[in-house]
C-alpha positions, -999 to 999 in steps of 0.1 A, spaced: -477 -403 -411 -453 -416 -385 -420 -402 -403 -439 -367 -399 -446 -374 -364 -412 -379 -356 -396 -353 -377 -420 -329 -363 -410 -342 -324 -373 -342 -335 -378 -303 -345 -395 -293 -318 -367 -308 -295 -343 -287 -317 -358 -257 -315 -359 -265 -277 -321 -268 -278 -315 -240 -302 -334 -215 -276 -312 -232 -248 -281 -227 -268 -293 -189 -279 -300 -179 -243 -264 -195 -232 -247 -175 -263 -266 -141 -250 -251 -146 -212 -219 -157 -227 -218 -128 -246 -231 -101 -218 -206 -117 -191 -173 -110 -223 -189 -70 -222 -188 -69 -187 -152 -91 -186 -143 -62 -212 -152 -36 -195 -137 -46 -161 -102 -53 -180 -107 -12 -196 -112 0 -159 -82 -18 -144 -62 -7 -171 -72 32 -166 -66 24 -130 -28 5 -134 -23 38 -162 -35 61 -130 -15 44 -105 18 43 -131 13 82 -131 11 84 -91 41 63 -87 63 83 -114 51 113 -94 59 99 -63 94 91 -75 99 125 -87 93 138 -55 112 113 -38 143 125 -60 134 160 -54 136 158 -18 167 138 -17 185 166 -42 169 196 -18 197 211 -2 172 228 23 164 193 32 200 182 35 205 206 59 177 200 79 189 160 80 225 173 93 207 196 122 185 169 133 217 143 133 237 170 154 208 179 176 202 141 181 238 137 191 237 167 214 209 155 234 224 120 239 256 139 248 234 162 275 213 135 287 252 115 298 259 145 309 231 149 329 236 114 344 273 118 352 261 151 372 237 133 392 262 108 403 286 131 408 264 151 434 254 120 450 292 108 454 293 141 471 264 140 494 278 105 505 309 121 514 294 151 533 274 127 547 305 102 562 324 137 572 294 152 593 290 114 610 330 121 623 
């Protein structure tokens, strides 16, 4: 009778432990499923990003090899040089004008 009581108590404890382990197993399975879903989502995203990167590289390559774009870049560079030169020319003309004014001012004082 004592042995039966001990076995019954042990069986109850094992049942409780088994239920705890079953719950933990179910939770781990749920987390594993979520993890696999996240990995699949990230793999799809990575594939999309690789595709987009290849498209961007292709666009850059086409742009670099586009004769019209090259002509426009050359024209832009030429205009930059021309604007800088014109700006310096304006500075030189202002300095020259100021020098002329100064010299006329001295001549008028005489």
